[in-house]
PDB file with SEQRES, HELIX, SHEET and CRYST1 records, atoms N, CA, C and O in Angstrom:
SEQRES   1 A   81  MET LYS LEU LEU TRP ASP TRP ILE ASP LYS LYS PRO TRP          
SEQRES   2 A   81  SER GLU LYS ASN LYS TYR ARG MET ILE ILE LEU ILE CYS          
SEQRES   3 A   81  THR SER VAL ALA ALA ALA ALA GLY LEU GLY LEU TRP SER          
SEQRES   4 A   81  ILE VAL GLN LEU TRP THR LEU ASP HIS TRP SER TRP MET          
SEQRES   5 A   81  ALA VAL PHE THR GLY TYR SER ALA PHE LEU ALA LEU VAL          
SEQRES   6 A   81  LEU ILE ILE ALA TYR SER PHE ASN HIS ASP PHE HIS ASN          
SEQRES   7 A   81  GLY THR HIS                                                  
HELIX    1 AA1 LYS A    2  ASP A    9  1                                   8    
HELIX    2 AA2 GLU A   15  VAL A   41  1                                  27    
HELIX    3 AA3 TRP A   49  SER A   71  1                                  23    
CRYST1    1.000    1.000    1.000  90.00  90.00  90.00 P 1           1          
ATOM      1  N   MET A   1      74.055  88.123-158.064  1.00  0.00           N  
ATOM      2  CA  MET A   1      73.189  88.408-159.125  1.00  0.00           C  
ATOM      3  C   MET A   1      73.094  87.204-160.061  1.00  0.00           C  
ATOM      4  O   MET A   1      72.048  86.984-160.671  1.00  0.00           O  
ATOM      5  N   LYS A   2      74.159  86.426-160.185  1.00  0.00           N  
ATOM      6  CA  LYS A   2      74.170  85.318-161.010  1.00  0.00           C  
ATOM      7  C   LYS A   2      73.237  84.226-160.548  1.00  0.00           C  
ATOM      8  O   LYS A   2      72.656  83.522-161.373  1.00  0.00           O  
ATOM      9  N   LEU A   3      73.076  84.064-159.215  1.00  0.00           N  
ATOM     10  CA  LEU A   3      72.084  83.094-158.713  1.00  0.00           C  
ATOM     11  C   LEU A   3      70.696  83.473-158.983  1.00  0.00           C  
ATOM     12  O   LEU A   3      69.864  82.631-159.321  1.00  0.00           O  
ATOM     13  N   LEU A   4      70.405  84.791-158.836  1.00  0.00           N  
ATOM     14  CA  LEU A   4      69.010  85.297-159.144  1.00  0.00           C  
ATOM     15  C   LEU A   4      68.769  85.143-160.641  1.00  0.00           C  
ATOM     16  O   LEU A   4      67.677  84.741-161.043  1.00  0.00           O  
ATOM     17  N   TRP A   5      69.761  85.453-161.478  1.00  0.00           N  
ATOM     18  CA  TRP A   5      69.640  85.361-162.893  1.00  0.00           C  
ATOM     19  C   TRP A   5      69.311  83.911-163.303  1.00  0.00           C  
ATOM     20  O   TRP A   5      68.379  83.682-164.074  1.00  0.00           O  
ATOM     21  N   ASP A   6      70.064  82.952-162.794  1.00  0.00           N  
ATOM     22  CA  ASP A   6      69.844  81.550-163.087  1.00  0.00           C  
ATOM     23  C   ASP A   6      68.447  81.075-162.593  1.00  0.00           C  
ATOM     24  O   ASP A   6      67.744  80.338-163.284  1.00  0.00           O  
ATOM     25  N   TRP A   7      68.093  81.512-161.419  1.00  0.00           N  
ATOM     26  CA  TRP A   7      66.763  81.091-160.861  1.00  0.00           C  
ATOM     27  C   TRP A   7      65.607  81.614-161.764  1.00  0.00           C  
ATOM     28  O   TRP A   7      64.641  80.892-162.010  1.00  0.00           O  
ATOM     29  N   ILE A   8      65.714  82.817-162.229  1.00  0.00           N  
ATOM     30  CA  ILE A   8      64.649  83.312-163.054  1.00  0.00           C  
ATOM     31  C   ILE A   8      64.728  82.729-164.454  1.00  0.00           C  
ATOM     32  O   ILE A   8      63.709  82.571-165.128  1.00  0.00           O  
ATOM     33  N   ASP A   9      65.924  82.414-164.883  1.00  0.00           N  
ATOM     34  CA  ASP A   9      66.092  81.733-166.200  1.00  0.00           C  
ATOM     35  C   ASP A   9      65.390  80.389-166.294  1.00  0.00           C  
ATOM     36  O   ASP A   9      64.913  79.986-167.355  1.00  0.00           O  
ATOM     37  N   LYS A  10      65.337  79.696-165.141  1.00  0.00           N  
ATOM     38  CA  LYS A  10      64.665  78.369-165.111  1.00  0.00           C  
ATOM     39  C   LYS A  10      63.141  78.448-165.123  1.00  0.00           C  
ATOM     40  O   LYS A  10      62.469  77.442-165.350  1.00  0.00           O  
ATOM     41  N   LYS A  11      62.590  79.648-164.879  1.00  0.00           N  
ATOM     42  CA  LYS A  11      61.124  79.802-164.906  1.00  0.00           C  
ATOM     43  C   LYS A  11      60.575  79.693-166.289  1.00  0.00           C  
ATOM     44  O   LYS A  11      61.260  80.077-167.237  1.00  0.00           O  
ATOM     45  N   PRO A  12      59.380  79.192-166.467  1.00  0.00           N  
ATOM     46  CA  PRO A  12      58.781  79.006-167.810  1.00  0.00           C  
ATOM     47  C   PRO A  12      58.127  80.264-168.385  1.00  0.00           C  
ATOM     48  O   PRO A  12      57.155  80.177-169.136  1.00  0.00           O  
ATOM     49  N   TRP A  13      58.666  81.432-168.029  1.00  0.00           N  
ATOM     50  CA  TRP A  13      58.050  82.696-168.514  1.00  0.00           C  
ATOM     51  C   TRP A  13      58.702  83.093-169.794  1.00  0.00           C  
ATOM     52  O   TRP A  13      59.721  82.539-170.205  1.00  0.00           O  
ATOM     53  N   SER A  14      58.084  84.082-170.426  1.00  0.00           N  
ATOM     54  CA  SER A  14      58.669  84.605-171.664  1.00  0.00           C  
ATOM     55  C   SER A  14      59.915  85.464-171.276  1.00  0.00           C  
ATOM     56  O   SER A  14      60.117  85.853-170.125  1.00  0.00           O  
ATOM     57  N   GLU A  15      60.701  85.715-172.295  1.00  0.00           N  
ATOM     58  CA  GLU A  15      61.939  86.504-172.073  1.00  0.00           C  
ATOM     59  C   GLU A  15      61.600  87.920-171.561  1.00  0.00           C  
ATOM     60  O   GLU A  15      62.299  88.479-170.715  1.00  0.00           O  
ATOM     61  N   LYS A  16      60.569  88.441-172.072  1.00  0.00           N  
ATOM     62  CA  LYS A  16      60.118  89.855-171.657  1.00  0.00           C  
ATOM     63  C   LYS A  16      59.754  89.870-170.186  1.00  0.00           C  
ATOM     64  O   LYS A  16      60.151  90.774-169.450  1.00  0.00           O  
ATOM     65  N   ASN A  17      58.966  88.826-169.738  1.00  0.00           N  
ATOM     66  CA  ASN A  17      58.585  88.792-168.328  1.00  0.00           C  
ATOM     67  C   ASN A  17      59.754  88.494-167.426  1.00  0.00           C  
ATOM     68  O   ASN A  17      59.775  88.954-166.284  1.00  0.00           O  
ATOM     69  N   LYS A  18      60.715  87.750-167.891  1.00  0.00           N  
ATOM     70  CA  LYS A  18      61.891  87.496-167.092  1.00  0.00           C  
ATOM     71  C   LYS A  18      62.747  88.733-166.830  1.00  0.00           C  
ATOM     72  O   LYS A  18      63.279  88.930-165.738  1.00  0.00           O  
ATOM     73  N   TYR A  19      62.860  89.566-167.880  1.00  0.00           N  
ATOM     74  CA  TYR A  19      63.533  90.864-167.721  1.00  0.00           C  
ATOM     75  C   TYR A  19      62.817  91.785-166.833  1.00  0.00           C  
ATOM     76  O   TYR A  19      63.434  92.515-166.058  1.00  0.00           O  
ATOM     77  N   ARG A  20      61.510  91.778-166.918  1.00  0.00           N  
ATOM     78  CA  ARG A  20      60.669  92.616-166.039  1.00  0.00           C  
ATOM     79  C   ARG A  20      60.855  92.236-164.543  1.00  0.00           C  
ATOM     80  O   ARG A  20      60.959  93.093-163.666  1.00  0.00           O  
ATOM     81  N   MET A  21      60.890  90.889-164.303  1.00  0.00           N  
ATOM     82  CA  MET A  21      61.020  90.414-162.921  1.00  0.00           C  
ATOM     83  C   MET A  21      62.439  90.722-162.390  1.00  0.00           C  
ATOM     84  O   MET A  21      62.580  91.105-161.229  1.00  0.00           O  
ATOM     85  N   ILE A  22      63.444  90.570-163.184  1.00  0.00           N  
ATOM     86  CA  ILE A  22      64.812  90.869-162.698  1.00  0.00           C  
ATOM     87  C   ILE A  22      64.944  92.370-162.411  1.00  0.00           C  
ATOM     88  O   ILE A  22      65.541  92.752-161.404  1.00  0.00           O  
ATOM     89  N   ILE A  23      64.416  93.185-163.244  1.00  0.00           N  
ATOM     90  CA  ILE A  23      64.444  94.612-163.030  1.00  0.00           C  
ATOM     91  C   ILE A  23      63.657  95.002-161.772  1.00  0.00           C  
ATOM     92  O   ILE A  23      64.121  95.821-160.978  1.00  0.00           O  
ATOM     93  N   LEU A  24      62.503  94.431-161.596  1.00  0.00           N  
ATOM     94  CA  LEU A  24      61.673  94.712-160.431  1.00  0.00           C  
ATOM     95  C   LEU A  24      62.405  94.329-159.142  1.00  0.00           C  
ATOM     96  O   LEU A  24      62.472  95.107-158.191  1.00  0.00           O  
ATOM     97  N   ILE A  25      62.938  93.142-159.139  1.00  0.00           N  
ATOM     98  CA  ILE A  25      63.582  92.645-157.893  1.00  0.00           C  
ATOM     99  C   ILE A  25      64.847  93.459-157.580  1.00  0.00           C  
ATOM    100  O   ILE A  25      65.026  93.936-156.459  1.00  0.00           O  
ATOM    101  N   CYS A  26      65.705  93.607-158.567  1.00  0.00           N  
ATOM    102  CA  CYS A  26      66.965  94.287-158.282  1.00  0.00           C  
ATOM    103  C   CYS A  26      66.844  95.763-157.989  1.00  0.00           C  
ATOM    104  O   CYS A  26      67.549  96.293-157.130  1.00  0.00           O  
ATOM    105  N   THR A  27      65.928  96.445-158.719  1.00  0.00           N  
ATOM    106  CA  THR A  27      65.743  97.895-158.380  1.00  0.00           C  
ATOM    107  C   THR A  27      65.068  98.065-157.016  1.00  0.00           C  
ATOM    108  O   THR A  27      65.380  99.001-156.279  1.00  0.00           O  
ATOM    109  N   SER A  28      64.178  97.194-156.695  1.00  0.00           N  
ATOM    110  CA  SER A  28      63.559  97.244-155.358  1.00  0.00           C  
ATOM    111  C   SER A  28      64.534  97.015-154.195  1.00  0.00           C  
ATOM    112  O   SER A  28      64.477  97.675-153.157  1.00  0.00           O  
ATOM    113  N   VAL A  29      65.410  96.066-154.417  1.00  0.00           N  
ATOM    114  CA  VAL A  29      66.465  95.804-153.381  1.00  0.00           C  
ATOM    115  C   VAL A  29      67.399  96.974-153.264  1.00  0.00           C  
ATOM    116  O   VAL A  29      67.781  97.366-152.162  1.00  0.00           O  
ATOM    117  N   ALA A  30      67.789  97.566-154.455  1.00  0.00           N  
ATOM    118  CA  ALA A  30      68.676  98.684-154.421  1.00  0.00           C  
ATOM    119  C   ALA A  30      68.037  99.919-153.820  1.00  0.00           C  
ATOM    120  O   ALA A  30      68.704 100.666-153.104  1.00  0.00           O  
ATOM    121  N   ALA A  31      66.782 100.149-154.089  1.00  0.00           N  
ATOM    122  CA  ALA A  31      66.091 101.255-153.461  1.00  0.00           C  
ATOM    123  C   ALA A  31      65.908 101.106-151.965  1.00  0.00           C  
ATOM    124  O   ALA A  31      65.979 102.089-151.228  1.00  0.00           O  
ATOM    125  N   ALA A  32      65.673  99.884-151.510  1.00  0.00           N  
ATOM    126  CA  ALA A  32      65.595  99.507-150.068  1.00  0.00           C  
ATOM    127  C   ALA A  32      66.981  99.748-149.432  1.00  0.00           C  
ATOM    128  O   ALA A  32      67.058 100.310-148.339  1.00  0.00           O  
ATOM    129  N   ALA A  33      68.031  99.348-150.071  1.00  0.00           N  
ATOM    130  CA  ALA A  33      69.376  99.640-149.560  1.00  0.00           C  
ATOM    131  C   ALA A  33      69.642 101.147-149.415  1.00  0.00           C  
ATOM    132  O   ALA A  33      70.188 101.610-148.414  1.00  0.00           O  
ATOM    133  N   GLY A  34      69.235 101.889-150.448  1.00  0.00           N  
ATOM    134  CA  GLY A  34      69.383 103.351-150.394  1.00  0.00           C  
ATOM    135  C   GLY A  34      68.559 103.964-149.289  1.00  0.00           C  
ATOM    136  O   GLY A  34      69.000 104.905-148.630  1.00  0.00           O  
ATOM    137  N   LEU A  35      67.347 103.432-149.076  1.00  0.00           N  
ATOM    138  CA  LEU A  35      66.488 103.927-147.969  1.00  0.00           C  
ATOM    139  C   LEU A  35      67.125 103.593-146.617  1.00  0.00           C  
ATOM    140  O   LEU A  35      67.084 104.399-145.688  1.00  0.00           O  
ATOM    141  N   GLY A  36      67.728 102.370-146.515  1.00  0.00           N  
ATOM    142  CA  GLY A  36      68.419 102.037-145.286  1.00  0.00           C  
ATOM    143  C   GLY A  36      69.608 102.934-145.006  1.00  0.00           C  
ATOM    144  O   GLY A  36      69.812 103.348-143.864  1.00  0.00           O  
ATOM    145  N   LEU A  37      70.386 103.237-146.010  1.00  0.00           N  
ATOM    146  CA  LEU A  37      71.478 104.147-145.867  1.00  0.00           C  
ATOM    147  C   LEU A  37      71.052 105.481-145.511  1.00  0.00           C  
ATOM    148  O   LEU A  37      71.693 106.102-144.663  1.00  0.00           O  
ATOM    149  N   TRP A  38      69.951 106.030-146.118  1.00  0.00           N  
ATOM    150  CA  TRP A  38      69.452 107.329-145.788  1.00  0.00           C  
ATOM    151  C   TRP A  38      68.925 107.358-144.333  1.00  0.00           C  
ATOM    152  O   TRP A  38      69.042 108.364-143.633  1.00  0.00           O  
ATOM    153  N   SER A  39      68.345 106.227-143.911  1.00  0.00           N  
ATOM    154  CA  SER A  39      67.822 106.242-142.504  1.00  0.00           C  
ATOM    155  C   SER A  39      68.920 106.305-141.513  1.00  0.00           C  
ATOM    156  O   SER A  39      68.709 106.815-140.412  1.00  0.00           O  
ATOM    157  N   ILE A  40      70.115 105.807-141.838  1.00  0.00           N  
ATOM    158  CA  ILE A  40      71.258 105.979-140.954  1.00  0.00           C  
ATOM    159  C   ILE A  40      71.858 107.389-141.031  1.00  0.00           C  
ATOM    160  O   ILE A  40      72.139 108.019-140.012  1.00  0.00           O  
ATOM    161  N   VAL A  41      72.053 107.882-142.314  1.00  0.00           N  
ATOM    162  CA  VAL A  41      72.589 109.202-142.488  1.00  0.00           C  
ATOM    163  C   VAL A  41      71.713 110.309-141.915  1.00  0.00           C  
ATOM    164  O   VAL A  41      72.245 111.287-141.389  1.00  0.00           O  
ATOM    165  N   GLN A  42      70.427 110.194-141.994  1.00  0.00           N  
ATOM    166  CA  GLN A  42      69.530 111.221-141.534  1.00  0.00           C  
ATOM    167  C   GLN A  42      69.556 111.451-140.060  1.00  0.00           C  
ATOM    168  O   GLN A  42      69.036 112.455-139.573  1.00  0.00           O  
ATOM    169  N   LEU A  43      70.164 110.522-139.326  1.00  0.00           N  
ATOM    170  CA  LEU A  43      70.294 110.728-137.886  1.00  0.00           C  
ATOM    171  C   LEU A  43      71.235 111.902-137.581  1.00  0.00           C  
ATOM    172  O   LEU A  43      71.052 112.606-136.588  1.00  0.00           O  
ATOM    173  N   TRP A  44      72.254 112.112-138.451  1.00  0.00           N  
ATOM    174  CA  TRP A  44      73.225 113.154-138.221  1.00  0.00           C  
ATOM    175  C   TRP A  44      73.089 114.300-139.121  1.00  0.00           C  
ATOM    176  O   TRP A  44      73.314 115.433-138.695  1.00  0.00           O  
ATOM    177  N   THR A  45      72.724 114.083-140.383  1.00  0.00           N  
ATOM    178  CA  THR A  45      72.650 115.161-141.335  1.00  0.00           C  
ATOM    179  C   THR A  45      71.690 114.751-142.510  1.00  0.00           C  
ATOM    180  O   THR A  45      71.259 113.600-142.576  1.00  0.00           O  
ATOM    181  N   LEU A  46      71.379 115.657-143.382  1.00  0.00           N  
ATOM    182  CA  LEU A  46      70.588 115.380-144.561  1.00  0.00           C  
ATOM    183  C   LEU A  46      69.212 114.753-144.152  1.00  0.00           C  
ATOM    184  O   LEU A  46      68.796 113.749-144.730  1.00  0.00           O  
ATOM    185  N   ASP A  47      68.535 115.342-143.178  1.00  0.00           N  
ATOM    186  CA  ASP A  47      67.332 114.739-142.651  1.00  0.00           C  
ATOM    187  C   ASP A  47      66.032 115.132-143.358  1.00  0.00           C  
ATOM    188  O   ASP A  47      64.944 114.757-142.920  1.00  0.00           O  
ATOM    189  N   HIS A  48      66.152 115.893-144.458  1.00  0.00           N  
ATOM    190  CA  HIS A  48      64.986 116.288-145.219  1.00  0.00           C  
ATOM    191  C   HIS A  48      64.510 115.157-146.112  1.00  0.00           C  
ATOM    192  O   HIS A  48      65.319 114.355-146.578  1.00  0.00           O  
ATOM    193  N   TRP A  49      63.174 115.079-146.363  1.00  0.00           N  
ATOM    194  CA  TRP A  49      62.583 113.973-147.138  1.00  0.00           C  
ATOM    195  C   TRP A  49      63.121 113.936-148.540  1.00  0.00           C  
ATOM    196  O   TRP A  49      63.172 112.856-149.129  1.00  0.00           O  
ATOM    197  N   SER A  50      63.526 115.051-149.112  1.00  0.00           N  
ATOM    198  CA  SER A  50      64.001 115.067-150.470  1.00  0.00           C  
ATOM    199  C   SER A  50      65.288 114.292-150.578  1.00  0.00           C  
ATOM    200  O   SER A  50      65.571 113.740-151.642  1.00  0.00           O  
ATOM    201  N   TRP A  51      66.084 114.222-149.527  1.00  0.00           N  
ATOM    202  CA  TRP A  51      67.292 113.408-149.577  1.00  0.00           C  
ATOM    203  C   TRP A  51      66.944 111.908-149.580  1.00  0.00           C  
ATOM    204  O   TRP A  51      67.727 111.098-150.076  1.00  0.00           O  
ATOM    205  N   MET A  52      65.814 111.544-149.050  1.00  0.00           N  
ATOM    206  CA  MET A  52      65.393 110.120-149.212  1.00  0.00           C  
ATOM    207  C   MET A  52      65.203 109.739-150.606  1.00  0.00           C  
ATOM    208  O   MET A  52      65.597 108.647-151.015  1.00  0.00           O  
ATOM    209  N   ALA A  53      64.604 110.608-151.372  1.00  0.00           N  
ATOM    210  CA  ALA A  53      64.345 110.358-152.841  1.00  0.00           C  
ATOM    211  C   ALA A  53      65.680 110.286-153.549  1.00  0.00           C  
ATOM    212  O   ALA A  53      65.818 109.496-154.483  1.00  0.00           O  
ATOM    213  N   VAL A  54      66.642 111.046-153.166  1.00  0.00           N  
ATOM    214  CA  VAL A  54      67.936 111.065-153.789  1.00  0.00           C  
ATOM    215  C   VAL A  54      68.640 109.717-153.544  1.00  0.00           C  
ATOM    216  O   VAL A  54      69.152 109.086-154.469  1.00  0.00           O  
ATOM    217  N   PHE A  55      68.648 109.301-152.272  1.00  0.00           N  
ATOM    218  CA  PHE A  55      69.328 108.093-151.930  1.00  0.00           C  
ATOM    219  C   PHE A  55      68.653 106.866-152.562  1.00  0.00           C  
ATOM    220  O   PHE A  55      69.347 105.984-153.067  1.00  0.00           O  
ATOM    221  N   THR A  56      67.357 106.796-152.545  1.00  0.00           N  
ATOM    222  CA  THR A  56      66.655 105.625-153.122  1.00  0.00           C  
ATOM    223  C   THR A  56      66.677 105.705-154.609  1.00  0.00           C  
ATOM    224  O   THR A  56      66.883 104.681-155.260  1.00  0.00           O  
ATOM    225  N   GLY A  57      66.475 106.866-155.197  1.00  0.00           N  
ATOM    226  CA  GLY A  57      66.437 107.001-156.656  1.00  0.00           C  
ATOM    227  C   GLY A  57      67.761 106.723-157.412  1.00  0.00           C  
ATOM    228  O   GLY A  57      67.782 106.062-158.450  1.00  0.00           O  
ATOM    229  N   TYR A  58      68.868 107.264-156.837  1.00  0.00           N  
ATOM    230  CA  TYR A  58      70.152 107.023-157.460  1.00  0.00           C  
ATOM    231  C   TYR A  58      70.575 105.552-157.336  1.00  0.00           C  
ATOM    232  O   TYR A  58      71.197 105.019-158.255  1.00  0.00           O  
ATOM    233  N   SER A  59      70.266 104.921-156.277  1.00  0.00           N  
ATOM    234  CA  SER A  59      70.629 103.523-156.145  1.00  0.00           C  
ATOM    235  C   SER A  59      69.778 102.613-157.015  1.00  0.00           C  
ATOM    236  O   SER A  59      70.271 101.614-157.537  1.00  0.00           O  
ATOM    237  N   ALA A  60      68.481 102.957-157.178  1.00  0.00           N  
ATOM    238  CA  ALA A  60      67.582 102.201-158.100  1.00  0.00           C  
ATOM    239  C   ALA A  60      68.064 102.420-159.575  1.00  0.00           C  
ATOM    240  O   ALA A  60      68.064 101.480-160.370  1.00  0.00           O  
ATOM    241  N   PHE A  61      68.465 103.648-159.918  1.00  0.00           N  
ATOM    242  CA  PHE A  61      68.887 103.926-161.237  1.00  0.00           C  
ATOM    243  C   PHE A  61      70.191 103.200-161.544  1.00  0.00           C  
ATOM    244  O   PHE A  61      70.366 102.652-162.632  1.00  0.00           O  
ATOM    245  N   LEU A  62      71.090 103.200-160.590  1.00  0.00           N  
ATOM    246  CA  LEU A  62      72.391 102.476-160.741  1.00  0.00           C  
ATOM    247  C   LEU A  62      72.102 100.971-160.947  1.00  0.00           C  
ATOM    248  O   LEU A  62      72.733 100.340-161.795  1.00  0.00           O  
ATOM    249  N   ALA A  63      71.178 100.404-160.200  1.00  0.00           N  
ATOM    250  CA  ALA A  63      70.829  98.999-160.374  1.00  0.00           C  
ATOM    251  C   ALA A  63      70.276  98.726-161.805  1.00  0.00           C  
ATOM    252  O   ALA A  63      70.594  97.715-162.433  1.00  0.00           O  
ATOM    253  N   LEU A  64      69.487  99.618-162.257  1.00  0.00           N  
ATOM    254  CA  LEU A  64      68.955  99.476-163.597  1.00  0.00           C  
ATOM    255  C   LEU A  64      70.046  99.498-164.649  1.00  0.00           C  
ATOM    256  O   LEU A  64      70.030  98.681-165.569  1.00  0.00           O  
ATOM    257  N   VAL A  65      70.974 100.397-164.534  1.00  0.00           N  
ATOM    258  CA  VAL A  65      72.111 100.479-165.462  1.00  0.00           C  
ATOM    259  C   VAL A  65      72.937  99.225-165.361  1.00  0.00           C  
ATOM    260  O   VAL A  65      73.356  98.704-166.395  1.00  0.00           O  
ATOM    261  N   LEU A  66      73.197  98.708-164.183  1.00  0.00           N  
ATOM    262  CA  LEU A  66      73.982  97.484-164.032  1.00  0.00           C  
ATOM    263  C   LEU A  66      73.219  96.260-164.584  1.00  0.00           C  
ATOM    264  O   LEU A  66      73.845  95.348-165.124  1.00  0.00           O  
ATOM    265  N   ILE A  67      71.909  96.229-164.459  1.00  0.00           N  
ATOM    266  CA  ILE A  67      71.193  95.141-165.035  1.00  0.00           C  
ATOM    267  C   ILE A  67      71.273  95.143-166.592  1.00  0.00           C  
ATOM    268  O   ILE A  67      71.432  94.107-167.238  1.00  0.00           O  
ATOM    269  N   ILE A  68      71.155  96.351-167.134  1.00  0.00           N  
ATOM    270  CA  ILE A  68      71.287  96.445-168.600  1.00  0.00           C  
ATOM    271  C   ILE A  68      72.706  96.051-169.052  1.00  0.00           C  
ATOM    272  O   ILE A  68      72.849  95.369-170.067  1.00  0.00           O  
ATOM    273  N   ALA A  69      73.725  96.453-168.344  1.00  0.00           N  
ATOM    274  CA  ALA A  69      75.094  96.110-168.734  1.00  0.00           C  
ATOM    275  C   ALA A  69      75.305  94.581-168.499  1.00  0.00           C  
ATOM    276  O   ALA A  69      75.981  93.931-169.296  1.00  0.00           O  
ATOM    277  N   TYR A  70      74.769  94.049-167.484  1.00  0.00           N  
ATOM    278  CA  TYR A  70      74.904  92.589-167.269  1.00  0.00           C  
ATOM    279  C   TYR A  70      74.199  91.769-168.300  1.00  0.00           C  
ATOM    280  O   TYR A  70      74.674  90.696-168.674  1.00  0.00           O  
ATOM    281  N   SER A  71      73.045  92.262-168.783  1.00  0.00           N  
ATOM    282  CA  SER A  71      72.231  91.540-169.756  1.00  0.00           C  
ATOM    283  C   SER A  71      72.836  91.563-171.152  1.00  0.00           C  
ATOM    284  O   SER A  71      72.364  90.829-172.020  1.00  0.00           O  
ATOM    285  N   PHE A  72      73.854  92.368-171.405  1.00  0.00           N  
ATOM    286  CA  PHE A  72      74.549  92.367-172.700  1.00  0.00           C  
ATOM    287  C   PHE A  72      75.191  91.008-172.938  1.00  0.00           C  
ATOM    288  O   PHE A  72      75.231  90.531-174.072  1.00  0.00           O  
ATOM    289  N   ASN A  73      75.703  90.366-171.855  1.00  0.00           N  
ATOM    290  CA  ASN A  73      76.385  89.135-172.025  1.00  0.00           C  
ATOM    291  C   ASN A  73      75.613  87.939-171.534  1.00  0.00           C  
ATOM    292  O   ASN A  73      76.013  86.808-171.811  1.00  0.00           O  
ATOM    293  N   HIS A  74      74.556  88.130-170.837  1.00  0.00           N  
ATOM    294  CA  HIS A  74      73.784  87.043-170.239  1.00  0.00           C  
ATOM    295  C   HIS A  74      72.288  87.174-170.564  1.00  0.00           C  
ATOM    296  O   HIS A  74      71.494  87.660-169.758  1.00  0.00           O  
ATOM    297  N   ASP A  75      71.945  86.731-171.750  1.00  0.00           N  
ATOM    298  CA  ASP A  75      70.512  86.815-172.176  1.00  0.00           C  
ATOM    299  C   ASP A  75      69.723  85.644-171.595  1.00  0.00           C  
ATOM    300  O   ASP A  75      70.283  84.597-171.270  1.00  0.00           O  
ATOM    301  N   PHE A  76      68.426  85.844-171.475  1.00  0.00           N  
ATOM    302  CA  PHE A  76      67.492  84.757-171.254  1.00  0.00           C  
ATOM    303  C   PHE A  76      67.208  84.148-172.597  1.00  0.00           C  
ATOM    304  O   PHE A  76      66.935  84.886-173.543  1.00  0.00           O  
ATOM    305  N   HIS A  77      67.257  82.861-172.732  1.00  0.00           N  
ATOM    306  CA  HIS A  77      67.160  82.309-174.036  1.00  0.00           C  
ATOM    307  C   HIS A  77      66.093  81.280-174.196  1.00  0.00           C  
ATOM    308  O   HIS A  77      65.678  81.045-175.331  1.00  0.00           O  
ATOM    309  N   ASN A  78      65.610  80.642-173.162  1.00  0.00           N  
ATOM    310  CA  ASN A  78      64.502  79.672-173.245  1.00  0.00           C  
ATOM    311  C   ASN A  78      64.904  78.492-174.237  1.00  0.00           C  
ATOM    312  O   ASN A  78      64.027  77.839-174.803  1.00  0.00           O  
ATOM    313  N   GLY A  79      66.202  78.252-174.421  1.00  0.00           N  
ATOM    314  CA  GLY A  79      66.672  77.191-175.236  1.00  0.00           C  
ATOM    315  C   GLY A  79      66.538  77.460-176.732  1.00  0.00           C  
ATOM    316  O   GLY A  79      66.719  76.526-177.513  1.00  0.00           O  
ATOM    317  N   THR A  80      66.230  78.690-177.183  1.00  0.00           N  
ATOM    318  CA  THR A  80      66.094  78.971-178.587  1.00  0.00           C  
ATOM    319  C   THR A  80      67.350  79.523-179.220  1.00  0.00           C  
ATOM    320  O   THR A  80      67.433  79.564-180.448  1.00  0.00           O  
ATOM    321  N   HIS A  81      68.328  79.949-178.449  1.00  0.00           N  
ATOM    322  CA  HIS A  81      69.556  80.507-179.036  1.00  0.00           C  
ATOM    323  C   HIS A  81      70.661  79.517-179.033  1.00  0.00           C  
ATOM    324  O   HIS A  81      71.763  79.821-179.489  1.00  0.00           O  
TER     325      HIS A  81                                                      
END                                                                             
């Protein structure tokens, strides 16, 4: 996450757009990981589509919470702070 955070920090975007991008990327990756896990689990059990929403939704929500917790100590600053 530190590499992604540094890469986005180097972009000439506003702080608001940088946070939007990090949230979009990380929650999409977490949702894709949850979907991948559900696709394996559904072969044996929990094969209903509602479980797909559970696996993808909880992982995306967890990613959002971790991004917020991480951003408490690692702000985007654009050289102004």
